[in-house]
PDB file of the backbone (N, CA, C, O) and the ligand in Angstrom, with CONECT records:
HET     CU  A 101       1
ATOM      1  N   UNK A   1      -6.357  27.790 -11.432  1.00  0.00           N
ATOM      2  CA  UNK A   1      -5.779  26.924 -12.493  1.00  0.00           C
ATOM      3  C   UNK A   1      -5.461  25.821 -11.994  1.00  0.00           C
ATOM      4  O   UNK A   1      -4.761  25.686 -10.991  1.00  0.00           O
ATOM      5  N   UNK A   2      -6.004  24.839 -12.727  1.00  0.00           N
ATOM      6  CA  UNK A   2      -5.895  23.257 -12.286  1.00  0.00           C
ATOM      7  C   UNK A   2      -4.814  22.529 -13.091  1.00  0.00           C
ATOM      8  O   UNK A   2      -4.910  22.500 -14.318  1.00  0.00           O
ATOM      9  N   UNK A   3      -3.826  21.962 -12.482  1.00  0.00           N
ATOM     10  CA  UNK A   3      -2.833  21.275 -12.980  1.00  0.00           C
ATOM     11  C   UNK A   3      -3.101  19.691 -12.869  1.00  0.00           C
ATOM     12  O   UNK A   3      -3.791  19.163 -11.997  1.00  0.00           O
ATOM     13  N   UNK A   4      -2.429  19.032 -13.913  1.00  0.00           N
ATOM     14  CA  UNK A   4      -2.661  17.632 -13.690  1.00  0.00           C
ATOM     15  C   UNK A   4      -1.350  16.908 -13.627  1.00  0.00           C
ATOM     16  O   UNK A   4      -0.505  17.273 -14.445  1.00  0.00           O
ATOM     17  N   UNK A   5      -1.019  15.895 -12.757  1.00  0.00           N
ATOM     18  CA  UNK A   5       0.007  15.148 -12.572  1.00  0.00           C
ATOM     19  C   UNK A   5      -0.298  13.797 -12.778  1.00  0.00           C
ATOM     20  O   UNK A   5      -1.436  13.412 -12.510  1.00  0.00           O
ATOM     21  N   UNK A   6       0.619  12.944 -13.252  1.00  0.00           N
ATOM     22  CA  UNK A   6       0.566  11.525 -13.317  1.00  0.00           C
ATOM     23  C   UNK A   6       1.688  11.005 -12.346  1.00  0.00           C
ATOM     24  O   UNK A   6       2.878  11.265 -12.525  1.00  0.00           O
ATOM     25  N   UNK A   7       1.224  10.273 -11.333  1.00  0.00           N
ATOM     26  CA  UNK A   7       2.219   9.856 -10.282  1.00  0.00           C
ATOM     27  C   UNK A   7       2.490   8.233 -10.417  1.00  0.00           C
ATOM     28  O   UNK A   7       1.561   7.446 -10.231  1.00  0.00           O
ATOM     29  N   UNK A   8       3.675   7.829 -10.715  1.00  0.00           N
ATOM     30  CA  UNK A   8       3.844   6.406 -10.663  1.00  0.00           C
ATOM     31  C   UNK A   8       3.718   5.765  -9.300  1.00  0.00           C
ATOM     32  O   UNK A   8       4.525   6.130  -8.445  1.00  0.00           O
ATOM     33  N   UNK A   9       2.771   4.816  -8.972  1.00  0.00           N
ATOM     34  CA  UNK A   9       2.643   4.391  -7.702  1.00  0.00           C
ATOM     35  C   UNK A   9       2.716   2.760  -7.760  1.00  0.00           C
ATOM     36  O   UNK A   9       2.013   2.119  -8.542  1.00  0.00           O
ATOM     37  N   UNK A  10       3.530   2.224  -6.959  1.00  0.00           N
ATOM     38  CA  UNK A  10       3.596   0.723  -6.767  1.00  0.00           C
ATOM     39  C   UNK A  10       2.950   0.493  -5.449  1.00  0.00           C
ATOM     40  O   UNK A  10       2.944   1.304  -4.522  1.00  0.00           O
ATOM     41  N   UNK A  11       2.319  -0.878  -5.449  1.00  0.00           N
ATOM     42  CA  UNK A  11       1.792  -1.426  -4.191  1.00  0.00           C
ATOM     43  C   UNK A  11       0.190  -1.405  -4.255  1.00  0.00           C
ATOM     44  O   UNK A  11      -0.464  -1.887  -3.331  1.00  0.00           O
ATOM     45  N   UNK A  12      -0.341  -0.902  -5.235  1.00  0.00           N
ATOM     46  CA  UNK A  12      -1.978  -0.902  -5.278  1.00  0.00           C
ATOM     47  C   UNK A  12      -2.340  -2.255  -6.050  1.00  0.00           C
ATOM     48  O   UNK A  12      -1.988  -2.366  -7.225  1.00  0.00           O
ATOM     49  N   UNK A  13      -2.992  -3.221  -5.453  1.00  0.00           N
ATOM     50  CA  UNK A  13      -3.146  -4.471  -5.944  1.00  0.00           C
ATOM     51  C   UNK A  13      -4.662  -4.787  -6.307  1.00  0.00           C
ATOM     52  O   UNK A  13      -4.992  -5.863  -6.805  1.00  0.00           O
ATOM     53  N   UNK A  14      -5.578  -3.742  -6.014  1.00  0.00           N
ATOM     54  CA  UNK A  14      -6.940  -4.114  -6.433  1.00  0.00           C
ATOM     55  C   UNK A  14      -7.683  -2.711  -6.611  1.00  0.00           C
ATOM     56  O   UNK A  14      -7.127  -1.615  -6.534  1.00  0.00           O
ATOM     57  N   UNK A  15      -9.005  -2.932  -6.856  1.00  0.00           N
ATOM     58  CA  UNK A  15      -9.757  -1.696  -6.919  1.00  0.00           C
ATOM     59  C   UNK A  15      -9.942  -1.055  -5.546  1.00  0.00           C
ATOM     60  O   UNK A  15     -10.167   0.155  -5.531  1.00  0.00           O
ATOM     61  N   UNK A  16      -9.875  -1.709  -4.409  1.00  0.00           N
ATOM     62  CA  UNK A  16     -10.014  -1.279  -3.131  1.00  0.00           C
ATOM     63  C   UNK A  16      -9.024  -0.278  -2.937  1.00  0.00           C
ATOM     64  O   UNK A  16      -9.286   0.832  -2.473  1.00  0.00           O
ATOM     65  N   UNK A  17      -7.753  -0.694  -3.326  1.00  0.00           N
ATOM     66  CA  UNK A  17      -6.625   0.205  -3.104  1.00  0.00           C
ATOM     67  C   UNK A  17      -6.841   1.375  -4.030  1.00  0.00           C
ATOM     68  O   UNK A  17      -6.382   2.475  -3.720  1.00  0.00           O
ATOM     69  N   UNK A  18      -7.502   1.206  -5.130  1.00  0.00           N
ATOM     70  CA  UNK A  18      -7.730   2.609  -5.971  1.00  0.00           C
ATOM     71  C   UNK A  18      -8.652   3.263  -5.205  1.00  0.00           C
ATOM     72  O   UNK A  18      -8.330   4.439  -5.037  1.00  0.00           O
ATOM     73  N   UNK A  19      -9.833   2.904  -4.595  1.00  0.00           N
ATOM     74  CA  UNK A  19     -10.747   3.482  -3.976  1.00  0.00           C
ATOM     75  C   UNK A  19     -10.153   4.343  -2.766  1.00  0.00           C
ATOM     76  O   UNK A  19     -10.477   5.500  -2.499  1.00  0.00           O
ATOM     77  N   UNK A  20      -9.207   3.541  -2.077  1.00  0.00           N
ATOM     78  CA  UNK A  20      -8.553   4.106  -0.834  1.00  0.00           C
ATOM     79  C   UNK A  20      -7.837   5.500  -1.273  1.00  0.00           C
ATOM     80  O   UNK A  20      -8.059   6.568  -0.701  1.00  0.00           O
ATOM     81  N   UNK A  21      -7.076   5.363  -2.211  1.00  0.00           N
ATOM     82  CA  UNK A  21      -6.178   6.375  -2.730  1.00  0.00           C
ATOM     83  C   UNK A  21      -6.956   7.488  -3.080  1.00  0.00           C
ATOM     84  O   UNK A  21      -6.718   8.595  -2.597  1.00  0.00           O
ATOM     85  N   UNK A  22      -7.999   7.261  -3.997  1.00  0.00           N
ATOM     86  CA  UNK A  22      -9.109   8.126  -4.447  1.00  0.00           C
ATOM     87  C   UNK A  22      -9.605   9.080  -3.420  1.00  0.00           C
ATOM     88  O   UNK A  22      -9.580  10.310  -3.474  1.00  0.00           O
ATOM     89  N   UNK A  23     -10.110   8.228  -2.374  1.00  0.00           N
ATOM     90  CA  UNK A  23     -10.835   8.725  -1.101  1.00  0.00           C
ATOM     91  C   UNK A  23      -9.876   9.611  -0.496  1.00  0.00           C
ATOM     92  O   UNK A  23     -10.256  10.766  -0.303  1.00  0.00           O
ATOM     93  N   UNK A  24      -8.789   9.317  -0.185  1.00  0.00           N
ATOM     94  CA  UNK A  24      -7.640   9.975   0.654  1.00  0.00           C
ATOM     95  C   UNK A  24      -7.267  11.221  -0.054  1.00  0.00           C
ATOM     96  O   UNK A  24      -7.203  12.255   0.611  1.00  0.00           O
ATOM     97  N   UNK A  25      -6.993  11.252  -1.421  1.00  0.00           N
ATOM     98  CA  UNK A  25      -6.495  12.432  -2.002  1.00  0.00           C
ATOM     99  C   UNK A  25      -7.578  13.281  -2.229  1.00  0.00           C
ATOM    100  O   UNK A  25      -7.296  14.459  -2.012  1.00  0.00           O
ATOM    101  N   UNK A  26      -8.939  13.039  -2.662  1.00  0.00           N
ATOM    102  CA  UNK A  26      -9.885  13.596  -2.899  1.00  0.00           C
ATOM    103  C   UNK A  26     -10.246  14.697  -1.701  1.00  0.00           C
ATOM    104  O   UNK A  26     -10.711  15.819  -1.900  1.00  0.00           O
ATOM    105  N   UNK A  27      -9.950  14.162  -0.531  1.00  0.00           N
ATOM    106  CA  UNK A  27      -9.937  14.781   0.693  1.00  0.00           C
ATOM    107  C   UNK A  27      -9.041  16.000   0.917  1.00  0.00           C
ATOM    108  O   UNK A  27      -9.371  16.912   1.675  1.00  0.00           O
ATOM    109  N   UNK A  28      -7.998  15.984   0.293  1.00  0.00           N
ATOM    110  CA  UNK A  28      -7.051  17.079   0.453  1.00  0.00           C
ATOM    111  C   UNK A  28      -7.543  18.574  -0.242  1.00  0.00           C
ATOM    112  O   UNK A  28      -8.275  18.628  -1.230  1.00  0.00           O
ATOM    113  N   UNK A  29      -7.084  19.575   0.353  1.00  0.00           N
ATOM    114  CA  UNK A  29      -7.479  20.646  -0.404  1.00  0.00           C
ATOM    115  C   UNK A  29      -6.970  21.143  -1.575  1.00  0.00           C
ATOM    116  O   UNK A  29      -5.762  21.219  -1.801  1.00  0.00           O
ATOM    117  N   UNK A  30      -7.780  21.465  -2.285  1.00  0.00           N
ATOM    118  CA  UNK A  30      -7.279  21.840  -3.742  1.00  0.00           C
ATOM    119  C   UNK A  30      -7.223  20.663  -4.709  1.00  0.00           C
ATOM    120  O   UNK A  30      -6.739  20.801  -5.832  1.00  0.00           O
ATOM    121  N   UNK A  31      -7.705  19.536  -4.286  1.00  0.00           N
ATOM    122  CA  UNK A  31      -7.639  18.291  -5.198  1.00  0.00           C
ATOM    123  C   UNK A  31      -9.052  18.178  -5.796  1.00  0.00           C
ATOM    124  O   UNK A  31     -10.027  18.093  -5.050  1.00  0.00           O
ATOM    125  N   UNK A  32      -9.170  18.175  -7.141  1.00  0.00           N
ATOM    126  CA  UNK A  32     -10.468  18.137  -7.640  1.00  0.00           C
ATOM    127  C   UNK A  32     -10.725  16.835  -8.305  1.00  0.00           C
ATOM    128  O   UNK A  32     -11.887  16.430  -8.273  1.00  0.00           O
ATOM    129  N   UNK A  33      -9.878  16.157  -8.866  1.00  0.00           N
ATOM    130  CA  UNK A  33     -10.150  14.634  -9.400  1.00  0.00           C
ATOM    131  C   UNK A  33      -9.031  13.756  -9.073  1.00  0.00           C
ATOM    132  O   UNK A  33      -7.893  14.204  -8.936  1.00  0.00           O
ATOM    133  N   UNK A  34      -9.291  12.631  -8.957  1.00  0.00           N
ATOM    134  CA  UNK A  34      -8.352  11.490  -8.876  1.00  0.00           C
ATOM    135  C   UNK A  34      -8.747  10.395  -9.473  1.00  0.00           C
ATOM    136  O   UNK A  34      -9.874   9.951  -9.256  1.00  0.00           O
ATOM    137  N   UNK A  35      -7.778   9.715 -10.422  1.00  0.00           N
ATOM    138  CA  UNK A  35      -8.015   8.529 -11.059  1.00  0.00           C
ATOM    139  C   UNK A  35      -6.888   7.615 -10.879  1.00  0.00           C
ATOM    140  O   UNK A  35      -5.848   7.626 -11.537  1.00  0.00           O
ATOM    141  N   UNK A  36      -7.185   6.845  -9.952  1.00  0.00           N
ATOM    142  CA  UNK A  36      -6.012   5.702  -9.649  1.00  0.00           C
ATOM    143  C   UNK A  36      -6.312   4.303 -10.471  1.00  0.00           C
ATOM    144  O   UNK A  36      -7.450   3.860 -10.626  1.00  0.00           O
ATOM    145  N   UNK A  37      -5.266   3.756 -10.909  1.00  0.00           N
ATOM    146  CA  UNK A  37      -5.227   2.754 -11.848  1.00  0.00           C
ATOM    147  C   UNK A  37      -4.229   1.718 -11.279  1.00  0.00           C
ATOM    148  O   UNK A  37      -3.013   1.892 -11.360  1.00  0.00           O
ATOM    149  N   UNK A  38      -4.780   0.654 -10.713  1.00  0.00           N
ATOM    150  CA  UNK A  38      -3.819  -0.436 -10.041  1.00  0.00           C
ATOM    151  C   UNK A  38      -2.928  -1.201 -11.025  1.00  0.00           C
ATOM    152  O   UNK A  38      -1.792  -1.566 -10.721  1.00  0.00           O
ATOM    153  N   UNK A  39      -3.522  -1.437 -12.277  1.00  0.00           N
ATOM    154  CA  UNK A  39      -3.073  -2.070 -13.387  1.00  0.00           C
ATOM    155  C   UNK A  39      -1.837  -1.209 -14.129  1.00  0.00           C
ATOM    156  O   UNK A  39      -0.671  -1.540 -14.348  1.00  0.00           O
ATOM    157  N   UNK A  40      -2.430  -0.200 -14.371  1.00  0.00           N
ATOM    158  CA  UNK A  40      -1.481   0.859 -14.741  1.00  0.00           C
ATOM    159  C   UNK A  40      -0.307   1.427 -14.049  1.00  0.00           C
ATOM    160  O   UNK A  40       0.639   1.989 -14.599  1.00  0.00           O
ATOM    161  N   UNK A  41      -0.491   1.191 -12.588  1.00  0.00           N
ATOM    162  CA  UNK A  41       0.270   1.706 -11.477  1.00  0.00           C
ATOM    163  C   UNK A  41       0.461   3.128 -11.607  1.00  0.00           C
ATOM    164  O   UNK A  41       1.558   3.685 -11.574  1.00  0.00           O
ATOM    165  N   UNK A  42      -0.770   3.749 -11.773  1.00  0.00           N
ATOM    166  CA  UNK A  42      -0.588   5.368 -11.809  1.00  0.00           C
ATOM    167  C   UNK A  42      -1.754   5.968 -11.175  1.00  0.00           C
ATOM    168  O   UNK A  42      -2.894   5.505 -11.182  1.00  0.00           O
ATOM    169  N   UNK A  43      -1.321   7.132 -10.582  1.00  0.00           N
ATOM    170  CA  UNK A  43      -2.579   7.904  -9.935  1.00  0.00           C
ATOM    171  C   UNK A  43      -2.313   9.215 -10.740  1.00  0.00           C
ATOM    172  O   UNK A  43      -1.226   9.772 -10.891  1.00  0.00           O
ATOM    173  N   UNK A  44      -3.645   9.626 -11.270  1.00  0.00           N
ATOM    174  CA  UNK A  44      -3.647  10.848 -12.044  1.00  0.00           C
ATOM    175  C   UNK A  44      -4.412  11.862 -11.190  1.00  0.00           C
ATOM    176  O   UNK A  44      -5.522  11.552 -10.756  1.00  0.00           O
ATOM    177  N   UNK A  45      -3.882  13.044 -10.932  1.00  0.00           N
ATOM    178  CA  UNK A  45      -4.544  14.001  -9.937  1.00  0.00           C
ATOM    179  C   UNK A  45      -4.667  15.388 -10.678  1.00  0.00           C
ATOM    180  O   UNK A  45      -3.681  16.058 -10.986  1.00  0.00           O
ATOM    181  N   UNK A  46      -5.984  15.760 -10.937  1.00  0.00           N
ATOM    182  CA  UNK A  46      -6.074  17.166 -11.142  1.00  0.00           C
ATOM    183  C   UNK A  46      -6.267  18.062  -9.825  1.00  0.00           C
ATOM    184  O   UNK A  46      -7.172  17.847  -9.018  1.00  0.00           O
ATOM    185  N   UNK A  47      -5.488  18.910  -9.715  1.00  0.00           N
ATOM    186  CA  UNK A  47      -5.306  19.634  -8.517  1.00  0.00           C
ATOM    187  C   UNK A  47      -4.806  21.070  -8.705  1.00  0.00           C
ATOM    188  O   UNK A  47      -4.028  21.368  -9.611  1.00  0.00           O
ATOM    189  N   UNK A  48      -5.268  21.921  -7.840  1.00  0.00           N
ATOM    190  CA  UNK A  48      -4.984  23.453  -7.801  1.00  0.00           C
ATOM    191  C   UNK A  48      -3.726  23.797  -6.998  1.00  0.00           C
ATOM    192  O   UNK A  48      -3.887  23.994  -5.793  1.00  0.00           O
ATOM    193  N   UNK A  49      -2.470  23.896  -7.522  1.00  0.00           N
ATOM    194  CA  UNK A  49      -1.340  24.222  -6.879  1.00  0.00           C
ATOM    195  C   UNK A  49      -1.372  25.310  -5.779  1.00  0.00           C
ATOM    196  O   UNK A  49      -0.500  25.376  -4.914  1.00  0.00           O
ATOM    197  N   UNK A  50      -2.243  26.015  -5.843  1.00  0.00           N
ATOM    198  CA  UNK A  50      -2.730  26.950  -4.844  1.00  0.00           C
ATOM    199  C   UNK A  50      -3.211  26.379  -3.609  1.00  0.00           C
ATOM    200  O   UNK A  50      -3.272  27.089  -2.606  1.00  0.00           O
ATOM    201  N   UNK A  51      -3.605  25.008  -3.579  1.00  0.00           N
ATOM    202  CA  UNK A  51      -4.387  24.541  -2.394  1.00  0.00           C
ATOM    203  C   UNK A  51      -3.423  23.383  -2.017  1.00  0.00           C
ATOM    204  O   UNK A  51      -3.338  23.198  -0.803  1.00  0.00           O
ATOM    205  N   UNK A  52      -2.681  22.566  -2.803  1.00  0.00           N
ATOM    206  CA  UNK A  52      -1.792  21.692  -2.446  1.00  0.00           C
ATOM    207  C   UNK A  52      -0.594  21.495  -3.261  1.00  0.00           C
ATOM    208  O   UNK A  52      -0.574  22.147  -4.305  1.00  0.00           O
ATOM    209  N   UNK A  53       0.456  20.705  -3.005  1.00  0.00           N
ATOM    210  CA  UNK A  53       1.491  20.598  -3.972  1.00  0.00           C
ATOM    211  C   UNK A  53       1.662  19.284  -4.302  1.00  0.00           C
ATOM    212  O   UNK A  53       1.048  18.413  -3.686  1.00  0.00           O
ATOM    213  N   UNK A  54       2.640  18.948  -5.457  1.00  0.00           N
ATOM    214  CA  UNK A  54       2.695  17.470  -5.877  1.00  0.00           C
ATOM    215  C   UNK A  54       3.497  16.784  -4.793  1.00  0.00           C
ATOM    216  O   UNK A  54       3.410  15.560  -4.694  1.00  0.00           O
ATOM    217  N   UNK A  55       4.242  17.448  -4.004  1.00  0.00           N
ATOM    218  CA  UNK A  55       4.980  16.623  -2.929  1.00  0.00           C
ATOM    219  C   UNK A  55       3.868  16.123  -1.965  1.00  0.00           C
ATOM    220  O   UNK A  55       3.757  14.958  -1.582  1.00  0.00           O
ATOM    221  N   UNK A  56       3.093  17.115  -1.640  1.00  0.00           N
ATOM    222  CA  UNK A  56       1.919  16.718  -0.713  1.00  0.00           C
ATOM    223  C   UNK A  56       1.202  15.686  -1.059  1.00  0.00           C
ATOM    224  O   UNK A  56       0.789  14.896  -0.211  1.00  0.00           O
ATOM    225  N   UNK A  57       0.925  15.532  -2.510  1.00  0.00           N
ATOM    226  CA  UNK A  57       0.243  14.434  -3.171  1.00  0.00           C
ATOM    227  C   UNK A  57       0.949  12.979  -2.890  1.00  0.00           C
ATOM    228  O   UNK A  57       0.446  11.963  -2.411  1.00  0.00           O
ATOM    229  N   UNK A  58       2.260  13.219  -3.341  1.00  0.00           N
ATOM    230  CA  UNK A  58       3.192  11.987  -3.186  1.00  0.00           C
ATOM    231  C   UNK A  58       3.255  11.495  -1.711  1.00  0.00           C
ATOM    232  O   UNK A  58       3.057  10.307  -1.454  1.00  0.00           O
ATOM    233  N   UNK A  59       3.545  12.453  -0.692  1.00  0.00           N
ATOM    234  CA  UNK A  59       3.489  12.110   0.631  1.00  0.00           C
ATOM    235  C   UNK A  59       2.106  11.470   1.089  1.00  0.00           C
ATOM    236  O   UNK A  59       2.107  10.393   1.684  1.00  0.00           O
ATOM    237  N   UNK A  60       1.121  12.038   0.850  1.00  0.00           N
ATOM    238  CA  UNK A  60      -0.232  11.201   1.185  1.00  0.00           C
ATOM    239  C   UNK A  60      -0.224   9.887   0.621  1.00  0.00           C
ATOM    240  O   UNK A  60      -0.633   8.941   1.293  1.00  0.00           O
ATOM    241  N   UNK A  61       0.185   9.736  -0.500  1.00  0.00           N
ATOM    242  CA  UNK A  61       0.180   8.276  -1.106  1.00  0.00           C
ATOM    243  C   UNK A  61       1.154   7.400  -0.234  1.00  0.00           C
ATOM    244  O   UNK A  61       0.811   6.282   0.152  1.00  0.00           O
ATOM    245  N   UNK A  62       2.288   7.906   0.040  1.00  0.00           N
ATOM    246  CA  UNK A  62       3.269   7.018   0.718  1.00  0.00           C
ATOM    247  C   UNK A  62       2.677   6.891   2.142  1.00  0.00           C
ATOM    248  O   UNK A  62       2.799   5.826   2.747  1.00  0.00           O
ATOM    249  N   UNK A  63       2.079   7.882   2.660  1.00  0.00           N
ATOM    250  CA  UNK A  63       1.485   7.653   4.144  1.00  0.00           C
ATOM    251  C   UNK A  63       0.452   6.527   4.109  1.00  0.00           C
ATOM    252  O   UNK A  63       0.257   5.922   5.163  1.00  0.00           O
ATOM    253  N   UNK A  64      -0.112   6.239   3.205  1.00  0.00           N
ATOM    254  CA  UNK A  64      -1.170   5.194   2.932  1.00  0.00           C
ATOM    255  C   UNK A  64      -0.293   3.851   2.920  1.00  0.00           C
ATOM    256  O   UNK A  64      -0.935   2.818   3.106  1.00  0.00           O
ATOM    257  N   UNK A  65       0.949   3.742   2.745  1.00  0.00           N
ATOM    258  CA  UNK A  65       1.665   2.475   2.690  1.00  0.00           C
ATOM    259  C   UNK A  65       2.101   2.115   1.084  1.00  0.00           C
ATOM    260  O   UNK A  65       2.770   1.128   0.777  1.00  0.00           O
ATOM    261  N   UNK A  66       1.654   2.977   0.268  1.00  0.00           N
ATOM    262  CA  UNK A  66       2.010   2.584  -1.033  1.00  0.00           C
ATOM    263  C   UNK A  66       3.461   3.259  -1.458  1.00  0.00           C
ATOM    264  O   UNK A  66       3.937   4.081  -0.674  1.00  0.00           O
ATOM    265  N   UNK A  67       4.098   2.976  -2.535  1.00  0.00           N
ATOM    266  CA  UNK A  67       5.328   3.511  -2.801  1.00  0.00           C
ATOM    267  C   UNK A  67       5.288   4.362  -4.151  1.00  0.00           C
ATOM    268  O   UNK A  67       4.771   3.962  -5.194  1.00  0.00           O
ATOM    269  N   UNK A  68       5.815   5.405  -4.000  1.00  0.00           N
ATOM    270  CA  UNK A  68       5.847   6.426  -5.150  1.00  0.00           C
ATOM    271  C   UNK A  68       7.239   6.314  -5.827  1.00  0.00           C
ATOM    272  O   UNK A  68       8.306   6.508  -5.244  1.00  0.00           O
ATOM    273  N   UNK A  69       7.112   6.022  -6.955  1.00  0.00           N
ATOM    274  CA  UNK A  69       8.310   6.046  -7.766  1.00  0.00           C
ATOM    275  C   UNK A  69       8.810   7.480  -8.268  1.00  0.00           C
ATOM    276  O   UNK A  69       8.437   7.960  -9.338  1.00  0.00           O
ATOM    277  N   UNK A  70       9.706   8.124  -7.375  1.00  0.00           N
ATOM    278  CA  UNK A  70      10.124   9.443  -7.500  1.00  0.00           C
ATOM    279  C   UNK A  70      10.958   9.814  -8.658  1.00  0.00           C
ATOM    280  O   UNK A  70      11.077  10.981  -9.031  1.00  0.00           O
ATOM    281  N   UNK A  71      11.521   8.830  -9.211  1.00  0.00           N
ATOM    282  CA  UNK A  71      12.402   8.985 -10.385  1.00  0.00           C
ATOM    283  C   UNK A  71      11.561   9.215 -11.586  1.00  0.00           C
ATOM    284  O   UNK A  71      11.895  10.122 -12.348  1.00  0.00           O
ATOM    285  N   UNK A  72      10.523   8.509 -11.841  1.00  0.00           N
ATOM    286  CA  UNK A  72       9.602   8.586 -12.901  1.00  0.00           C
ATOM    287  C   UNK A  72       8.734   9.731 -12.745  1.00  0.00           C
ATOM    288  O   UNK A  72       8.309  10.207 -13.798  1.00  0.00           O
ATOM    289  N   UNK A  73       8.319  10.367 -11.490  1.00  0.00           N
ATOM    290  CA  UNK A  73       7.216  11.196 -11.499  1.00  0.00           C
ATOM    291  C   UNK A  73       7.271  11.692 -10.098  1.00  0.00           C
ATOM    292  O   UNK A  73       6.424  12.487  -9.691  1.00  0.00           O
TER     293      UNK A  73
HETATM  294 CU    CU A 101      -6.125  -3.419  -2.850  1.00  0.00          CU2+
END
């Protein structure tokens, strides 16, 4: 079963940031698709909860130096 989550992310400033986030998250087990949008400040992830968790996704984004707004998502 694939689940989709929209994660509010601060700090992405260009398409290079989008690509970095997409590349890093796509390499995680269970992640099927990633759509990062620096203008909308969101990262939408399709993933299999059996392979990774939403917390793993948030942590991976934070490990790259971006800020996840945990109150909104
Ligand atoms: Cu950038």
